[in-house]
N, C-alpha and C positions, 0 to 999 in steps of 0.2 A: 652343462649349461647349453642353451640353444646355439645354433649356428651364428657366428658373428654377423651382425646386421649388414655390414658391407659385403661380406661374402654372399649372404642371402640375396641382397639386391643384385649383385653381379650375376648370380645363377638364374635369377628370375628373368633377366634381360636376354639370356641366351636363346637363340632360335632352336626350335625342335630339330633333332638330328634327322637327316634324310632317311626315307624308308629303304629297306633292303640291306644286304650285307655290307660290312665295312669295306671302304675303298681306300687302301693305303695311299695311293698316289694323290687322290683328292684331299685326303686328310692332311697329308704332308704339305701340300700346296696351301691349304687353308692356314696351317700353322705358320708357314714362312711368310704369308701375306700380313701377318700381325706383328712381325718383328719391327722394332723401332729403327728409324734411320740411324746411321752411325753417329751423326752429329748430335743426336739426342741421348746417346748412351753415356753411362758413367765414365768420366775421363780417368785414364791411368797413365803411367809413365810410358808404356808401350803395349801394343797388342799386335802379335805377329803370327801369321799362318805359316806352318811348316809341314814337312812330310817326315814322319819318323820311319826310318828304315829298320824294320824289326824282323825277328824270327817268324812273325806271322805275315809278313809282307809290308807294304807301304801303308802307313796309317796316318791320316790327316790329324794334325793337332793344332791347337791355337794356344799360344803362350802369352800369358798376361803378367806383366811386370808392374807392381804397384807403385814403385817409387825409384829414386835414384841410388839406392844403396847398392854397393858393389856386389853383394851376394845375398841370397835369400834361401830360406827353406822352401821345399817344394810341396805342392798339393796337386795330386793328379785326380781330375774330376771326370765322372761319367754321367752324362745327362740321362734323364728318364724318358719315358714314352712307350711303355709296354713292349719294349724290344723292337718295335717297328716304326715308331715315331721319334721325333726329336732330332736335333742336329747341333752343330757348333753355333749356328745362328739362333735357333729358338731358345737356347739356354745361355746365350752370350751374357745376358744380364745377371744370371746367377753366378757365372764364373767371375765376372767383373766385381760383383759384390763380395764374393769370397776373397778375392785378391785384395781389395781395398780394406776390408775389415780385418783380415788376419795378418796382412803384411807379407804373406807368402807369395811366391811366384806360382801361378796356377797353370797347369797343363791340362787343357780340356781335350778330350779324345773323341774324334769323329769315327766311332767304330761302325762296322758293317751291321746292317739291319736285316731282320727277318721281314718277309719270307724269302726275299731274294737270296739271302745268304743263310745257309743251314747252320744250326748249332754244331759246334761251339764257336763259330766265326767271330761274332761280336765279343764274346768273353775272351777269346784268344787275343783279339786286338787290344783289349783293355789290359790284360796281363802283360802282353809284350810292350805296351806303351810305358808301363811302370818300369819294367826292366830297362827299356831304352833310356828313360829319364835318369835312372841311376847310373847307367853306363856312360851317359853323356853329361854328367854333372858339371864338369868343368866348362863345357861349352854353354850350358844353360845358366851358369852362375849360381850353382847350388852350393850352399855353405856347408854341406855335409851333415847337417843336423836333421831337421824334420823331413820326412818323406811320407806324407799322409795320402791315403786314398779316400775319396768322398763321392757320394752319388745320391741322387734323389729317385725314389720310386724304383723302377727297374734298374736305374743306375746304382741304387743302393744294393740291389741284388748282386750286381757285378762287383761292387766294392767289397762286399762281404766274401764273395767267392774268390776274388783275387787275393785277398788277405790270406785265405786258407790255402790257395794254390802256392803262394809264395812260401808259407810255412812248410808245406809238404816238400817243396823243392830245396829247402834249406836256405832260401833267400830271405835274410833276416833284416833287410834294410827298411821295411815298412814300419813306421813308428806309431801310426794312428789309423783308425778307420772311423769315418763319420758317415752315418746313414740317415738320410732324411726320409721319413715315412717309407721304409724299404718294403719291397715285396719279397718275402723270404720263404714263403711256402706256396708253391704253385698248385697245390691240391686245394681246390676251391670248394670242397664239400662244406655246406653252410653250417654244419654242426661242429666243425673243427675248432672254431673260435667264436666266442660270444659276440665280438664286434662285427662279425659277418652278418649276424641277425640284427643286433641293436642298431647298426648304422647302415642297414641294407638300402634305404632309399632316402632321398631328399637332401643329400649333403654333397652333391657333385658326383664323384665316383660312386657307382652303385654296385652292390654285390652281384646282381644279375649281369652286369657288364664285364665282370672279370674274365669269364671264360671266352667270350668273343674277342675281347681285346688281346688276350694272351694266346689266342688260338694260332696266330701266325708264328709265334715262337715255338709253341708246343708242337705244332704241325711240322716244324722244320727239324724235328728230332730231339728237342729238349724234353727229357723225362722228368716229371715232377718228383720222382723218387731219388733222383741224382742230387747229392748235396751241392754240386756246382750250379744246379738249377734252383733248388730249394735249400739254401744254406742252413736253415734251422734244423734240417734233417742230418746234419753232420754229427756223427757219433761222439767225437772227441773235439771239444772246442778249446782245449788247453793250449797255451802257448801262442794264442793269437794276439794281435796288437790291441792296446787299449781302445775302447769303443765309446763313441757318443751316438746314441740312437734317439732321434727326435721323431715323435709320433703326434698325430692329430687325434684329439678326443673323439671326433665324429667320423673317423676314417674306418672303413671296413677292414683295412689292413692293420689297424692299431695293435691288436692283441698278438699277432705273430711277431711284430717288431719288439714288443715288450717281453714276450717269451724268450726271444733270442737274447735280449739283454740279461734276463735272469739266468739263462743257461750259461752265458759267458761268465757271469759272476760266480756261478756254482763251480765252474771249471777253473776258477782262480784268475780270470781275466778282469782287469780294471774296466768296468762297464758302467756308463751313466745313461739312464733312460730319462728322457724329458718329454712329458706330454703337454701339448699346447691346447688350452681350453678353447672351445668354440670353433675349432679348425677341422675341416675335412681334409681329404687327400689333396696333395699338390699345392699346399698353401705357401711353400717357399718359392716355388716357381711363379705362381699366379698372384699371390696376395702379400708378398713381403713389403709392399708399400704401406701396409697397415702397421702402425708402430708395434703392436703386440707380437707381430710375426717377423718384423724386421729384427727383433731380438734374437732370432735363430742364428743370424750371422755373428752377433756378439757372443752368443753362447759357444759357437764353434771356435771363435778366436780365443776365448778364455780357456776352453778345454784343451786346445792345442798348446797354448802357452803354459798352462799348469802342468800338463803331462811332460812337456819338454823340460821344465824346470825340475821336476821330480825324478826324471829319468825312468828307464824301464827295468 
């Protein structure tokens, strides 16, 4: 189907990007300027900024408690932004919605960004934050049940990579992985996936923009052949946590996310792939106010609750 009319209207109103190479500092400032005031954000029981002291160093985290329950399951969330954009602030609304809808305590991770920090700094921060959350469960009010990882776009890359790293380390506490339109293959040759050609232009993220947007990460030492960078390239996906992979019909990255879901299922992992019609990349971050896409949070809630009830 065509792009959702509300998304099409919003894209048409965007100004043309400035000429010349991408400027991370300017782009970050532009994103931060669009963040809603605290008074206008979804209210929760509490939102607290803390510093997680981890094996990777001190990692900023923001902890969202949805209600007054004495204990909660945990969801550790990694924001998107092509590994060089995004922050605790720009994705605050996503973390709040996840906490509100799922009833879990959300730990959002302010990982180090490229190009200032070379690979694997950001990934190490994310993995270390998950280990920190488990190790400090009593202080966080963790009920000892759910410990999910979730991320959108490049945050989905990190969520998939963290789940694999934990498996390889014998750290078996991660119960679920939730990937919103993840970037799982950083080899951007246009013939690798049909969606790179079918959705190349006109839907927000464009195929031609993938290389320049990810150049800061790849230039910092991230090798697309490394499964930590391109999780779909991992040879053995067996033993990973149950996965929910949400894709956009009109996203250039659609097919790599859906391939990952099929490969997980082939490896015996409980994997659900859910494609959202009329959606391009980034619809959870930018367009979840549209009822059709707000459903992504409810689907996440139902996936987590169902898998918890069934056990692993």
